[in-house]
C-alpha positions in Angstrom: 0.0 0.1 0.0 1.3 3.3 -1.0 1.6 6.0 1.8 0.9 9.6 1.0 3.5 12.2 1.6 1.0 14.1 3.5 0.5 11.4 6.0 4.3 10.8 6.4 4.7 14.6 7.3 2.1 14.5 9.9 3.5 11.1 11.4 7.1 12.8 11.5 5.7 15.8 13.2 4.0 13.7 15.8 7.1 11.7 16.4 9.1 15.0 16.7 6.5 16.5 19.2 6.6 13.4 21.3 10.3 13.5 21.4 10.9 17.0 22.2 8.2 17.9 24.5 7.9 17.0 28.0 4.9 14.7 29.1 3.0 16.4 32.1 3.6 14.3 35.2 6.9 12.6 34.3 9.7 12.7 36.9 12.4 13.1 34.4 13.8 15.6 31.8 15.8 13.7 29.2 18.1 14.8 26.4 15.9 16.3 23.5 13.2 17.2 26.0 12.3 20.6 27.5 10.0 22.0 30.0 8.0 25.4 29.5 4.8 27.0 30.3 2.5 25.0 32.8 4.4 21.9 32.2 5.8 20.1 35.3 7.7 16.9 36.2 6.4 15.2 39.4 8.3 12.8 41.8 7.4 9.2 41.6 5.3 9.2 44.8 3.4 12.4 43.6 4.9 14.6 46.7 6.9 17.0 44.8 6.5 19.0 41.5 9.1 21.1 39.4 8.2 23.6 37.0 7.7 27.4 36.6 6.1 29.2 39.4 5.3 32.9 40.3 5.2 33.9 43.8 2.2 35.9 45.1 1.2 38.6 42.8 4.6 39.1 41.2 4.7 38.9 37.3 8.0 37.2 37.2 8.5 33.4 36.8 11.1 31.1 38.3 12.0 27.5 38.1 11.3 25.6 41.5 10.3 22.6 43.4 7.1 22.6 45.5 4.8 20.2 47.4 2.5 18.8 44.8 -0.4 17.7 47.1 -0.2 20.8 49.5 -3.1 23.1 48.7 -1.1 26.3 49.5 1.8 26.3 46.9 5.0 26.1 49.0 8.1 26.4 47.2 11.1 24.5 48.8 13.7 25.2 46.1 14.5 27.8 43.5 16.9 27.6 40.6 17.1 31.1 39.2 16.6 33.1 42.4 18.1 36.2 41.0 17.2 36.0 37.4 13.5 35.6 36.7 11.8 35.3 33.3 8.5 37.2 32.2 7.2 34.7 29.8 7.3 31.1 30.9 5.9 29.9 27.6 8.9 31.3 25.5 11.4 30.1 28.3 12.5 26.6 28.6 14.4 24.3 31.0 16.3 21.7 29.2 19.5 19.4 29.0 22.1 21.4 26.9 24.5 20.0 24.4 27.2 20.2 27.1 25.2 17.9 29.5 24.1 20.6 31.6 20.4 21.4 33.0 19.8 24.9 31.8 17.3 27.5 31.8 16.8 29.8 28.5 14.9 32.9 28.8 12.7 34.4 26.2 15.7 35.5 23.9 16.9 31.9 24.4 19.9 33.0 26.5 21.2 30.9 29.4 20.2 32.5 32.7 20.9 29.5 34.9 22.9 26.3 34.7 24.1 23.5 36.7 27.5 24.1 35.4 29.1 20.6 35.4 31.3 18.7 33.0 29.8 15.7 31.2 31.3 13.5 28.4 28.0 13.2 26.6 24.8 15.0 26.7 22.8 12.3 25.2 23.0 10.2 28.4 22.4 12.8 30.8 18.9 13.4 32.5 17.5 15.3 35.3 15.3 13.3 37.8 13.2 14.7 40.6 13.3 12.2 43.4 10.8 11.3 46.1 12.6 13.3 48.8 12.4 16.7 46.7 16.1 16.4 45.4 16.5 17.3 41.9 19.5 15.3 40.5 21.5 15.3 37.3 22.6 11.8 36.3 24.6 10.1 33.6 22.5 7.0 32.5 25.7 5.4 30.9 27.1 5.0 34.4 24.2 4.4 36.8 26.5 3.4 39.6 28.3 6.8 39.8 27.3 9.6 42.0 25.0 12.3 40.6 26.7 14.9 38.6 24.9 17.7 40.4 22.1 17.7 42.8 19.9 20.6 44.2 20.4 19.2 47.8 24.0 20.6 47.5 22.6 24.0 46.4 19.8 24.7 49.0 18.1 28.0 48.8 15.9 28.6 52.1 14.6 25.1 53.0 16.4 22.0 54.4 14.3 18.9 53.5 14.5 15.5 55.1 17.5 13.6 53.7 19.5 16.9 52.7 23.1 16.7 54.2 23.6 20.3 55.1 27.0 21.4 56.3 30.8 21.7 55.4 32.5 19.9 52.7 36.4 19.5 53.4 37.1 18.6 49.6 35.4 21.4 48.1 36.1 23.7 51.0 32.5 24.8 50.7 30.1 25.6 53.5 26.5 25.4 52.5 24.3 28.4 53.5 20.6 28.5 53.5 19.3 32.1 52.8 15.8 33.5 53.2 13.8 34.9 50.4 14.1 38.7 50.1 10.4 39.0 50.7 7.4 36.8 50.5 7.1 37.4 46.6 11.0 37.6 45.8 13.0 34.5 46.2 16.2 36.3 45.5 18.6 35.8 48.8 17.7 38.0 51.7 19.7 39.3 54.5 19.2 36.2 57.0 21.1 33.1 56.5 22.0 29.9 58.5 25.3 28.0 58.2 27.3 25.4 60.0 30.2 26.4 62.2 32.5 23.3 61.9 34.8 24.2 64.6 31.9 24.4 67.2 29.8 21.5 65.7 26.9 24.1 65.8 24.7 26.2 63.4 24.5 30.0 63.6 22.0 32.6 62.1 23.4 35.7 60.7 22.5 39.0 59.4 23.8 40.2 56.3 26.3 37.5 56.5 28.1 39.7 59.2 26.3 39.7 62.4 25.6 36.4 64.3 22.3 36.6 66.5 21.6 33.1 67.4 23.3 29.7 67.7 22.0 26.3 68.0 24.5 25.4 70.8 26.7 22.2 70.3 25.7 18.8 69.3 25.4 16.4 72.4 25.0 13.2 70.4 21.3 13.6 69.8 20.3 17.0 69.7 21.7 20.7 69.6 21.7 21.7 73.2 19.9 25.1 72.7 17.2 23.5 70.8 15.3 21.3 73.4 12.3 20.9 71.1 14.3 18.3 69.2 13.8 16.0 72.0 10.0 16.0 71.2 10.8 15.8 67.3 13.1 12.9 68.0 9.8 10.9 68.4 9.1 11.5 64.6 12.6 12.0 63.1 16.0 10.6 63.1 18.4 13.4 63.5 22.1 12.9 62.8 25.3 15.1 62.9 28.3 13.5 61.1 32.0 14.8 61.0 34.6 12.6 59.3 37.4 13.2 56.8 34.8 14.4 54.1 33.4 17.1 56.3 30.7 18.0 58.9 27.1 17.9 58.2 23.6 17.7 59.8 20.8 15.5 58.3 17.3 14.2 59.5 14.8 11.7 58.1 11.5 10.8 58.8 10.8 7.7 60.8 8.9 4.9 59.1 5.7 5.8 61.0 5.6 9.4 60.1 3.6 10.6 57.0 3.4 14.3 57.7 4.6 17.1 55.5 7.4 19.2 57.3 10.6 21.0 56.8 13.1 23.3 58.2 13.3 26.8 56.6 15.2 30.1 57.0 12.0 32.4 57.1 11.9 36.0 55.7 11.2 36.8 59.5 14.9 35.9 60.2 14.0 32.8 62.3 14.7 29.2 61.6 11.4 27.6 61.5 9.9 24.0 61.3 6.4 24.3 59.7 4.0 21.4 59.7 1.1 21.0 57.1 -2.1 20.6 59.2 -5.0 20.2 56.8 -7.4 22.1 56.3 -6.0 24.8 58.5 -2.7 25.1 56.5 0.9 25.5 57.8 1.5 25.4 61.5 4.9 26.7 62.7 5.8 24.0 65.3 8.9 26.0 66.7 11.2 29.0 65.6 14.5 30.3 66.7 15.3 32.8 68.0 12.0 32.3 70.1 11.1 36.1 70.1 10.7 37.8 66.7 12.4 40.8 68.1 15.6 38.9 69.0 16.2 38.9 65.3 19.0 41.4 64.7 18.1 44.5 62.8 14.7 43.0 61.7 13.1 46.3 61.2 16.1 47.9 59.4 17.5 51.5 60.1 15.2 53.7 62.5 12.8 50.9 62.6 11.5 49.7 65.9 10.4 46.1 66.8 7.7 45.5 69.3 7.1 42.0 70.5 3.3 42.4 71.2 2.3 44.2 68.1 1.4 43.1 64.6 3.1 43.9 62.4 6.2 43.8 64.7 7.9 46.6 63.0 7.2 50.4 63.0 8.9 53.6 62.4 10.2 55.8 65.3 8.2 59.1 65.6 9.5 61.7 62.9 10.2 58.7 60.4 8.4 56.8 57.7 8.9 53.5 56.0 11.5 53.9 53.1 9.5 51.7 51.1 5.8 50.9 51.9 5.7 48.1 49.1 8.5 46.3 50.8 6.9 46.5 54.1 3.7 45.1 52.7 5.8 42.1 51.6 7.3 41.6 55.2 10.6 43.0 54.0 11.6 45.6 56.4 15.3 45.7 55.9 15.2 49.1 54.3 13.8 50.4 57.5 12.7 54.1 57.9 13.8 57.5 56.6 13.3 60.8 58.2 10.2 62.8 57.3 12.3 66.0 57.6 16.1 66.3 57.2 18.1 67.6 60.3 19.1 71.1 60.6 22.3 70.6 62.3 24.4 72.6 59.9 22.0 75.5 59.6 23.5 78.0 61.9 20.9 80.9 61.3 18.1 79.2 62.9 16.5 80.3 66.3 16.4 78.0 69.2 12.9 76.9 68.5 13.8 75.9 65.1 17.0 73.8 65.8 17.2 70.0 66.2 15.6 68.5 69.2 15.4 65.4 71.2 12.4 63.1 71.8 12.4 60.7 74.7 11.8 56.9 74.0 11.3 55.1 77.3 11.6 51.3 77.9 13.9 50.9 74.8 16.6 48.1 74.7 19.3 50.3 73.5 21.5 49.5 70.4 24.8 48.0 70.7 26.6 50.2 68.5 27.1 53.1 71.1 30.2 55.2 72.0 30.5 55.8 75.9 32.0 58.9 77.4 32.4 60.5 80.6 30.2 63.7 81.1 29.0 65.7 84.2 25.2 65.6 83.7 22.5 64.6 81.3 22.6 68.2 80.0 26.3 67.7 79.0 25.3 64.6 77.4 22.7 66.0 75.2 24.8 69.0 74.2 27.7 66.6 73.2 25.3 64.9 70.8 23.5 68.0 69.7 27.0 69.7 68.9 27.9 66.6 66.5 25.9 66.7 63.3 26.6 62.8 63.0 25.0 62.0 66.3 21.5 60.7 66.0 20.7 59.7 69.6 21.9 59.6 73.1 21.1 57.9 76.5 22.2 58.9 79.9 21.8 56.3 82.6 23.8 55.5 85.8 25.9 58.7 85.2 27.1 57.3 81.9 26.6 59.0 78.5 26.2 57.0 75.5 25.9 58.4 71.8 25.0 56.8 68.5 26.4 57.9 65.3 24.7 57.3 61.9 21.8 54.9 61.3 20.2 53.3 64.4 19.7 49.5 64.0 18.2 46.8 66.3 15.8 49.0 68.1 13.3 47.2 70.5 10.3 48.6 72.4 10.1 46.8 75.7 7.2 46.6 78.1 7.0 49.3 80.7 8.7 48.4 83.8 11.1 45.9 82.1 14.5 46.1 83.9 16.2 46.0 80.6 14.6 49.1 79.3 16.3 52.3 79.0 15.4 55.8 77.8 16.6 56.7 74.4 16.7 60.1 73.1 16.3 60.4 69.3 17.3 63.3 67.3 14.5 64.9 65.3 14.1 68.0 63.2 12.2 70.5 65.1 9.1 70.3 62.9 8.8 66.6 63.6 8.8 67.1 67.1 5.4 66.3 68.8 3.6 69.6 69.8 6.2 71.6 68.0 5.1 75.3 67.7 6.2 77.8 65.2 6.3 81.5 65.7 4.3 83.9 63.5 6.6 86.6 62.4 4.7 88.8 60.3 1.6 91.0 60.8 0.5 90.0 57.3 -0.5 86.7 58.5 -3.4 88.0 60.6 -6.0 87.6 57.9 -4.9 83.9 57.6 -5.3 83.6 61.3 -8.8 85.1 61.1 -9.8 82.8 58.3 -8.4 79.7 60.1 -10.4 80.7 63.3 -13.7 81.2 61.3 -13.3 78.0 59.3 -12.4 76.0 62.5 -15.6 77.4 64.1 -17.8 76.1 61.3 -15.9 72.9 61.3 -16.4 72.5 65.1 -20.2 73.3 64.7 -20.5 70.7 62.1 -18.4 68.3 64.1 -20.7 69.0 67.2 -23.7 67.9 64.9 -22.2 65.0 63.7 -21.0 63.9 67.0 -24.6 64.2 68.4 -26.0 62.2 65.6 -23.2 59.4 66.1 -23.5 59.3 70.0 -27.4 58.8 69.5 -26.9 56.1 67.1 -24.1 54.5 69.2 -26.6 54.6 72.1 -29.0 52.5 70.0 -26.3 50.3 69.0 -25.2 49.6 72.5 -29.0 49.1 73.7 -29.3 46.4 71.2 -26.0 44.8 72.2 -27.1 44.8 75.7 -29.6 42.3 74.6 -26.9 39.7 73.7 -28.0 36.2 74.5 -27.1 34.6 77.8 -27.2 38.0 79.5 -23.4 38.7 78.8 -22.7 42.2 79.5 -21.4 44.4 76.7 -18.7 46.7 77.8 -17.1 49.6 76.0 -13.4 49.7 75.8 -13.3 53.0 77.9 -15.3 51.3 80.8 -12.9 48.5 81.1 -10.0 50.8 80.8 -11.2 52.9 83.7 -12.2 49.7 85.6 -8.5 48.4 85.3 -7.0 51.9 85.9 -5.7 51.7 82.4 -4.5 48.0 82.6 -2.1 48.9 85.3 -2.2 45.8 87.8 -1.4 42.8 85.7 -2.4 39.4 87.0 -0.7 37.2 84.5 -0.4 36.2 80.9 -0.4 33.3 78.6 -0.9 32.4 75.0 -4.3 34.2 74.5 -3.3 37.4 76.0 -2.7 39.4 79.4 -5.1 39.6 82.4 -5.5 42.6 84.4 -7.4 43.2 87.8 -10.3 45.5 87.6 -13.2 46.8 89.8 -16.6 47.7 88.2 -18.6 50.8 89.3 -20.5 48.7 91.8 -17.3 47.5 93.5 -17.4 44.0 91.9 -14.0 42.6 91.2 -13.3 41.2 87.8 -10.4 39.8 85.8 -10.1 41.6 82.1 -8.3 39.5 79.5 -6.8 41.4 76.5 -6.9 39.1 73.6 -4.1 38.8 71.1 -4.3 37.8 67.5 -8.0 37.1 67.2 -8.6 35.2 64.1 -12.3 35.9 63.8 -14.4 38.8 62.3 -16.8 40.8 64.4 -19.9 38.5 63.7 -18.0 35.2 64.3 -16.5 36.7 67.4 -19.7 37.5 68.9 -21.2 34.2 68.2 -18.3 32.4 69.8 -18.5 34.5 72.8 -22.1 33.9 73.0 -21.6 30.2 73.0 -18.9 30.5 75.7 -21.2 32.6 77.9 -23.8 29.5 77.9 -21.2 27.3 79.6 -21.6 27.2 83.4 -20.0 24.7 85.8 -18.6 24.9 89.2 -15.1 24.1 87.8 -15.1 26.5 85.0 -14.4 30.2 85.3 -17.6 32.2 84.4 -17.3 34.7 81.5 -19.4 37.8 82.6 -19.1 40.1 79.5 -16.9 41.3 76.6 -15.9 44.3 74.8 -15.2 44.3 71.0 -14.2 47.6 69.3 -12.3 47.0 66.0 -9.2 45.0 66.9 -9.6 45.5 70.7 -11.1 42.4 72.1 -11.5 42.0 75.8 -13.2 39.4 77.9 -14.4 39.9 81.6 -14.3 37.2 84.0 -15.1 36.5 87.6 -12.0 37.5 89.7 -10.1 34.4 91.5 -9.0 35.5 94.8 -6.3 32.8 95.2 -4.8 33.2 91.7 -3.5 30.4 89.6 -2.3 27.0 90.5 1.1 27.7 89.1 1.5 30.4 91.6 1.1 28.0 94.5 3.1 25.1 93.1 6.2 26.9 91.4 6.9 29.7 93.6 8.9 28.5 96.5 8.5 31.8 98.5 4.6 31.6 98.5 4.0 31.0 102.2 0.7 29.0 101.3 1.7 25.7 100.7 -1.2 23.5 99.2 -1.6 20.5 101.3 -2.3 17.1 99.8 -5.8 17.1 100.4 -6.4 20.5 98.7 -4.1 19.3 95.6 -6.1 16.1 95.2 -9.4 18.1 95.3 -8.0 20.5 92.7 -7.0 17.6 90.4 -10.5 16.2 90.7 -12.2 19.4 90.3 -10.1 20.1 87.1 -11.0 16.7 85.7 -14.6 17.4 86.2 -14.4 20.7 84.5 -12.8 19.0 81.4 -15.6 16.2 81.5 -18.0 19.2 81.1 -16.1 20.7 78.2 -15.6 17.4 76.3 -18.9 15.4 77.0 -21.6 17.8 78.4 -21.5 20.8 76.1 -23.6 20.9 73.1 -20.5 20.8 70.9 -17.5 19.3 72.2 -15.0 22.0 73.4 -11.1 21.2 73.3 -9.3 23.4 75.6 -5.9 23.0 73.9 -3.9 24.7 76.6 -4.3 22.8 79.9 -1.7 23.9 82.4 -1.3 25.2 86.0 -1.6 28.8 84.8 -5.1 28.1 83.4 -6.4 26.4 86.4 -7.4 29.3 88.8 -8.4 28.9 92.5 -11.3 30.9 94.2 -11.4 31.9 97.7 -12.2 28.4 98.8 -9.5 26.9 96.8 -12.1 25.4 94.3 -10.3 25.0 91.1 -11.8 26.7 87.9 -10.6 26.0 84.4 -9.9 29.2 82.6 -9.5 30.1 78.9 -11.6 27.4 77.6 -13.2 28.0 74.1 -10.5 30.7 73.3 -8.3 28.3 71.0 -11.0 28.7 68.2 -11.3 32.3 68.6 -7.4 32.9 68.1 -7.3 30.2 65.5 -4.0 28.7 64.1 -1.8 31.7 65.3 -2.3 30.1 68.7 -0.2 27.3 67.5 3.0 29.4 67.6 2.4 29.9 71.3 1.4 26.3 72.0 4.4 24.7 70.5 7.1 27.1 71.9 8.3 25.3 74.8 10.9 27.7 76.0 13.3 25.2 77.5 10.8 23.4 79.7 9.0 20.3 79.0 5.6 21.7 78.2 2.3 20.0 78.1 1.8 19.1 74.5 0.6 15.7 73.3 2.8 14.1 70.6 0.0 14.6 68.0 0.6 18.3 68.1 4.1 17.8 67.0 3.2 15.0 64.4 0.4 17.1 62.8 -2.4 14.7 63.5 -6.0 15.6 64.2 -6.5 17.1 67.7 -9.0 15.5 69.9 -10.1 15.8 73.5 -7.3 13.3 74.3 -4.8 16.2 73.7 -6.4 17.8 76.9 -6.0 14.4 78.6 -2.3 14.3 77.8 -1.8 17.8 79.2 -3.9 17.2 82.2 -1.6 14.1 83.1 1.4 16.4 82.9 -0.3 18.8 85.4 -1.1 15.9 87.6 2.5 14.9 88.0 3.3 18.7 88.8 0.7 18.6 91.5 2.7 15.6 93.1 6.1 17.0 92.8 5.5 20.7 93.1 7.9 21.4 90.2 7.8 21.8 86.3 8.2 18.5 84.4 11.7 19.5 83.3 15.4 18.7 84.0 16.4 22.1 85.1 19.5 22.3 87.1 18.8 22.7 91.0 20.6 25.1 93.2 23.6 23.0 93.2 24.0 22.7 89.5 22.6 19.2 89.5 20.1 18.0 86.9 17.5 15.8 88.6 15.8 12.8 86.8 12.8 13.7 84.6 10.0 13.7 87.2 7.5 11.6 85.2 10.1 9.0 84.6 11.0 9.1 88.3 7.4 8.6 89.6 7.0 5.8 87.0 10.1 3.8 88.2 9.0 4.3 92.0 5.6 3.0 91.2 6.5 0.2 89.0 9.3 -0.9 91.3 7.1 -0.8 94.3 9.2 1.9 96.0 8.3 4.6 98.8 5.8 6.8 96.8 6.1 9.4 99.5 9.8 9.9 98.6 8.7 11.6 95.3 6.1 13.8 97.1 7.0 17.6 97.3 9.3 18.0 100.1 7.3 21.0 101.5 4.4 18.5 102.3 7.1 16.6 104.6 5.4 13.3 103.5 1.9 14.2 104.8 -0.3 12.5 102.2 -2.6 9.7 101.9 -0.2 6.8 100.1 -3.2 5.4 98.3 -4.3 8.5 96.7 -0.8 9.5 95.9 0.0 6.3 94.1 -3.4 6.4 92.4 -2.6 9.9 91.1 0.8 8.7 89.5 -0.9 5.9 87.8 -3.7 8.2 86.5 -1.1 10.5 85.1 0.8 7.6 83.7 -2.2 6.5 81.7 -3.1 10.2 80.5 0.3 10.6 78.7 0.3 7.5 76.9 1.8 8.0 73.3 -1.3 6.7 71.5 -4.3 8.7 72.2 -6.4 5.6 71.9 -4.6 4.2 75.0 -5.5 7.4 77.1 -8.7 7.3 79.1 -11.5 10.0 78.6 -11.8 12.5 81.2 -15.0 10.8 82.6 -12.9 7.7 83.3 -10.2 9.8 85.1 -12.8 11.3 87.3 -13.9 7.8 88.1 -10.2 6.6 88.8 -9.6 9.5 91.0 -12.9 9.0 92.9 -12.0 5.4 93.6 -15.0 3.9 91.6 -12.8 2.6 88.8 -9.7 0.5 89.5 -6.5 1.8 88.0 -4.0 -0.9 86.8 -0.4 -0.3 85.7 -0.2 1.0 82.4 2.4 0.5 79.6 5.5 2.9 79.9 5.2 5.6 77.1 8.2 5.7 74.7 8.5 9.5 75.3 9.7 8.9 78.8 12.7 7.1 77.5 13.6 10.1 75.3 13.1 12.6 77.9 15.1 10.6 80.5 18.2 10.5 78.5 21.0 13.0 79.4 
C-alpha cells in the first residue's frame, strides 16, 4: 500500500513532538526534552513537583520545586533566584549540548545552569526524586554519583535527607538564605550555616552579624534546641563529622507521614512548619523564639515591638523607606526621616533647631560610644553639637551616643528592667506639639480665616457627634440584649475599671489578664485577647457560645468588649490566683496540702469532662496547664481560657508549640500534625497531675547545686513500677503528709493520661472515676517518650 507524503509529514511531526516535549507528570527531563509554560515533572510518589511558578502577585516566573499535594503552593527550592523570566511559555528548561540542565529565557539566553562537566549530553537526564532532590545523572554510568543535585545548592529550605554542612574536599560551607520577601525568592539578609569548629549552627544578618546559635551537638540534639527531644519521636537526627566534612541530616521515621521541613524564613527565624489540613502551615517551633531577637529585623530607625502586629514600625518623625517592601514583610530598608536634620544651619532660632524625643523602655542598640560627662545636659549637648550624632542615652551617670543609622531598636514593656530611655534626634518640625512663631502681621488675615473656618468645622463636628452618639446609644442598647445575659462593655469602661490596665495578674498564649473593679465594686479579671482570628460577627457568636457554659469548675464569663481589633473578655475574679503561683513559687507562704491538691486534680478533671462530653459541641481546651487552673476563695479549681483556641485560630499554634526550654504539656499529636481530639487535653492534664505531686515543672532544669534531676514523670513511674516508697517523690514542703493510696493512684492516672497513642489514654470521665476510686487503676504500659526525656 502506498503511503501519501502528507501522512508521512504528519507522522514525522507527531514523532518529533513526542520526542521534544515533556509529558505532563513525568519525573525526568531527558536529552531532547524541554519544560516550559505550565508543564511540570512530578516525583514518583507524587509528593513534589518542578516547573515554572510565580510567587504571589509578582509578574516574574522562576523554576522551582514545591509540594504537589499541599493546597497552598509552598516552594522548597528555586533555581534562578536572582534571574526571573517574564514569559514562561517562551522560556524553557532543558538538557544542553554540554550535558547541563539549563534555563533559557525568552531570548534563548542561558540565565541559569548546573555548570558541570559531562562527557555526553545524550546520556544525561534530570530526575526529581521522592525526597524533593533534583539530581543530574549520567545514564551510561548508573553506579556513579550524581553529576549535580539541588540538595548541594539549598535555597531557604532543608528537606529530610539533605546533608547540610561543610565539605572539606570542596572547602564549601552550605548556606541557607531567606527569600528577600514573600514575593521575591532572591537571597535575603538572613542566613544559617554550620560552624564546623563548634559543631553548631548560627544564624546571621547580612552574613556579618551572628544573632543566634543552636548550641553544640550532644550526640542527639543541639543543646539550645530542646524541642528536638520531642521531634526525636518523629525524626532521626544525625550530625556527622569525618574526613569528608561535617554535616547535619534528618529523616522521617517509618511511621511518620506528615509534611514538614526546616526553613530560613523571611522573618529571620529558623522555623519548622508542619502542614495541618485543612488549616494550613503550622509553625511548630522557631528560633530565635522571640521575633524581636532577630537582629535589625526592622532596618534603620525601625522599631520592633514583640506584642504588636506587624512587629515593625517607624520611630516618630520617620516613615517606611518603601511601603511596598513593608507590605511584603521586607523591613530591611527600614525608615527614613520625614524632615532632614537642621544641624548645619547656624541661622536658625533655638525653637527651630534639632530637638531630642524621649523614648522610654527601649533596649538600647549595641553600637554606642561611651564617654564621661558631668550631667544629662552635658550628654545632650555633646550629641547636639555633633551633626553625625543621631541619639543619646544617659543612665547611671554614663553618657552613650550613637552616630549614623540606628539598628536593632526594640520597644520593651513598661517596667522591664532591661529598658532604658533613648533620646532620638529629630528636626524641630517633627517634634510632637512643635510650635512655630508667626513672624509677620500680614498673617493676621490667615489667622482670622483659620479661626472662622475652624468654628464652622467645630459646629458641624458637634452636630455629627450628636448624631453618632445617638446612633451608638441605640447600637449599645441592642448589644445589651446579647443572649446569655453577657454584659457588653465599652473599651473605655474596662480601661477605667482596670486603671488603664495597670495591675497585671498574669499572661499566656491568649493574652494578658488585668485586675479590675466595676462601678458597683465588683472585682473582675479582664483579659486582653491577642491575634484574634475571627471577624466581628463570628467573634460575638463564639463569645455567646462560651457565655452559655456554666460549671462549678469553670471560670464564668461575665461580659466582653469588641471595638475593632480591641477584644476584651471579663471574668469573675479568682482571689487565690493560679495553681502555678502556688506550685512553682517557693517563696509563697501558702503551701497547698495534699488534700487540697487532690481536690484540685479532681475538680479540674470534672471541668474538662463538662467541656468534652456535656456541652452541645465538644470543646477542646488546647492549653491545659497550671497557669490556666485558677483557685477561688475556697481553693475550688476553675479551668480558665476554655473556648479561646477557636477564637485565636492557628496563630495560637506558635504559642502552644514554643516550649521555651521546659517540658511543656503538648501531646505528641501536636508535633506530628495529627488531628487534635479531646485526648490532647487528657495528655496535658496528666502532665499537670505529675506537677501537683512534685510541686515542680516537669523539666530537667538544674537545681541550686547545679545538678540535673531525673525527669519527674520517669522518676514517678520507676518508683510506682518497682514498688518503692511513693512518699519519696512527694514535694518536700509537704513533709510526707499525704494519703499513700491517693498519691499512688494519682501517679498511675497521670501515667495513663500521657500514653503515646491517644487511643490508650482514658477519657476525662474515666479519669474522674479513677480519682474517685470507683474505677480500679491498673499499671499502664510505659510511654516511649519517657525514655527519650530521661536521656541525658
